[in-house]
C-alpha positions in Angstrom: 59.6 206.2 12.9 61.3 203.5 10.9 64.9 203.4 9.7 64.3 204.9 6.3 62.1 207.6 7.6 64.7 208.7 10.1 67.4 209.0 7.5 65.1 210.7 5.0 64.0 213.3 7.5 67.7 214.4 8.0 68.3 214.8 4.2 69.5 218.3 3.3 69.1 219.6 6.8 70.9 220.9 9.8 71.4 218.7 12.8 72.1 220.6 16.0 74.3 218.8 18.6 72.8 219.6 22.0 75.5 218.9 24.4 77.1 220.6 27.4 79.7 219.1 29.6 79.9 219.2 33.4 82.1 222.3 33.2 79.2 224.2 31.6 76.4 226.0 33.4 74.1 224.6 30.8 74.9 221.0 31.8 72.0 218.7 32.4 68.6 217.6 31.1 66.7 220.8 31.9 68.9 223.0 29.6 69.3 220.3 26.9 65.6 219.9 26.6 65.2 223.7 26.2 68.1 223.8 23.7 66.5 221.0 21.7 63.2 222.9 21.5 64.9 226.1 20.4 66.9 224.3 17.7 63.7 222.9 16.3 62.1 226.4 16.4 65.2 227.6 14.4 64.6 225.1 11.6 66.9 222.1 12.6 66.0 218.8 11.0 67.6 216.7 13.7 69.4 216.6 17.0 72.5 214.9 18.4 72.2 214.3 22.1 74.5 212.6 24.7 73.2 210.3 27.4 69.8 208.9 28.3 68.8 211.7 30.6 69.4 214.4 28.0 67.9 212.3 25.2 64.7 211.8 27.3 64.6 215.6 28.0 65.0 216.4 24.3 62.3 213.9 23.3 59.8 215.5 25.6 60.3 218.9 23.9 60.6 217.9 20.2 59.6 215.3 17.7 62.8 215.8 15.6 64.9 212.7 14.9 67.4 212.3 17.7 70.9 210.8 17.0 71.7 209.3 20.4 75.2 209.0 21.7 76.4 207.8 25.1 79.9 208.8 26.0 81.7 206.6 28.5 85.4 206.1 29.1 86.8 202.7 29.8 90.3 201.9 31.2 92.7 201.3 28.4 90.2 202.2 25.7 90.6 205.4 23.6 87.2 205.2 22.1 84.4 206.7 24.2 81.3 207.4 21.9 78.7 204.6 22.4 81.3 201.8 22.6 79.0 199.0 23.9 75.6 197.6 23.1 74.3 198.5 26.6 75.2 202.2 26.1 73.3 202.2 22.8 70.3 200.4 24.3 70.1 203.1 27.1 69.7 206.0 24.7 67.3 204.2 22.4 65.1 203.4 25.4 65.3 207.1 26.3 63.9 208.1 22.9 66.7 208.3 20.4 66.0 207.2 16.8 69.5 206.5 15.6 72.8 205.6 17.2 76.1 207.3 16.5 79.2 205.5 17.7 83.0 205.5 17.4 83.9 204.1 13.9 87.6 204.7 14.0 88.5 201.1 14.3 90.2 201.5 17.6 89.5 198.7 20.2 86.1 198.5 21.8 85.5 197.2 25.3 85.4 193.4 25.7 87.2 192.8 22.3 83.9 193.3 20.4 84.4 194.2 16.8 82.7 197.2 15.1 80.9 194.8 12.8 79.6 192.8 15.8 78.4 195.9 17.6 76.7 197.4 14.6 75.1 194.0 13.8 73.7 193.6 17.2 72.3 197.2 17.3 70.6 196.5 13.9 69.2 193.2 15.0 68.1 193.9 18.6 67.3 197.7 18.5 66.3 198.0 14.9 67.8 201.5 14.4 70.3 203.0 11.9 73.9 203.4 12.9 76.2 206.3 12.2 79.9 205.7 12.4 82.0 208.6 13.5 85.3 208.3 11.6 88.5 210.3 11.1 89.8 209.0 7.8 88.7 207.5 4.5 90.1 204.1 5.4 87.9 204.1 8.5 84.9 205.2 6.5 85.3 202.3 4.1 85.8 199.9 7.0 82.7 201.2 8.8 80.7 200.8 5.6 81.9 197.2 5.4 81.0 196.7 9.0 77.4 197.6 8.2 77.1 201.3 9.2 74.2 203.1 7.5 76.0 206.5 7.6 79.5 207.6 8.1 80.3 211.0 9.7 83.5 213.1 9.7 83.1 213.7 13.5 86.5 212.4 14.5 88.7 214.0 11.9 91.5 215.9 13.7 90.8 214.1 16.9 92.8 210.9 16.3 96.6 210.7 16.2 96.4 209.4 12.6 94.0 211.8 11.0 94.6 215.2 9.5 95.5 218.0 11.9 92.4 219.9 13.0 92.2 223.4 11.6 90.2 225.5 14.1 86.8 226.6 12.9 87.3 224.7 9.6 85.7 221.4 8.5 87.8 218.7 6.9 86.6 219.4 3.4 89.1 216.9 1.9 87.7 214.0 4.0 84.2 215.0 2.9 85.3 214.8 -0.7 87.0 211.4 -0.2 84.0 209.9 1.6 81.4 211.1 -0.8 83.5 209.8 -3.8 84.3 206.4 -2.3 81.7 205.1 0.1 78.3 203.9 -0.9 76.5 204.9 2.3 75.4 208.4 3.3 77.9 211.0 4.5 77.1 213.4 7.4 79.5 216.2 8.1 80.3 217.0 11.7 83.1 218.9 13.2 84.2 222.5 13.2 81.5 223.8 10.9 81.2 227.4 12.1 79.8 229.6 9.2 76.8 229.5 6.8 79.3 229.5 3.9 81.0 226.4 5.2 77.6 224.7 5.7 76.7 225.5 2.1 80.1 224.1 0.9 79.5 220.8 2.8 76.2 220.3 1.0 77.8 221.3 -2.4 80.3 218.5 -1.8 77.6 215.9 -1.3 76.8 215.8 2.4 73.5 214.2 3.3 73.2 216.4 6.3 75.4 218.6 8.5 75.7 218.6 12.2 76.8 221.7 14.1 77.5 221.9 17.9 79.5 224.5 19.6 79.1 227.2 16.9 75.4 227.2 17.8 75.0 225.8 21.3 78.1 226.9 23.3 77.8 230.5 24.4 81.2 230.4 26.1 83.1 229.5 22.9 81.0 231.8 20.8 81.8 234.7 23.1 85.5 233.8 23.1 85.6 233.9 19.3 84.2 237.4 19.3 86.5 238.6 22.1 89.5 237.3 20.2 88.5 239.5 17.2 88.7 242.7 19.2 91.7 244.8 18.2 93.0 247.8 20.0 93.0 250.8 17.6 96.1 252.8 17.0 94.4 255.8 18.7 94.0 253.7 21.9 97.7 252.7 21.7 98.7 256.4 22.0 96.2 257.4 24.6 
């Protein structure tokens, strides 16, 4: 699938982020492969998957475009989403079609610049790059650095971005990016309802990525449990 085909297949669609950390009983390739297949059955247009093992498992169960990420923490480096060429290379070799990476402008390992990393991925791996940003300034810088897509993923998760409102996307950042950048905008982060999804598209999103609201049964259960209220009758029992 070439670069333009990958991006076109995502247009107007739902991307499901199939991830589960070590704390989850769903952690690991077996469950992520199943989750990817079920997301496709539900109508997803694409997947976002972390790490070469999970990417390979997802690729075995679905032909959907896979946005590959490879999270790795380095000493003294805040950024952790696909922050080196080698990490990008691993997930592409495993079957990813597109790379998502930290686009916040924070330092990368080895003093590599965002432009250098994106350029090498384009040149040597031949795949599109999505920059996960937290502000308009970062989105503009990522576009200048060569990103094919900017995503709102990091809004609320950097010290300098807007405060995260639980279960609510950063609609203002979506508006700002759509109005000011000339590359495609993908919405990711705290989209939890169909109405929010519709609003993201109305604002001009190319696609919308949803993770925990679909794939994390623990957090989904917690949301419903928090909505339980004791009735006045129970209070006087």
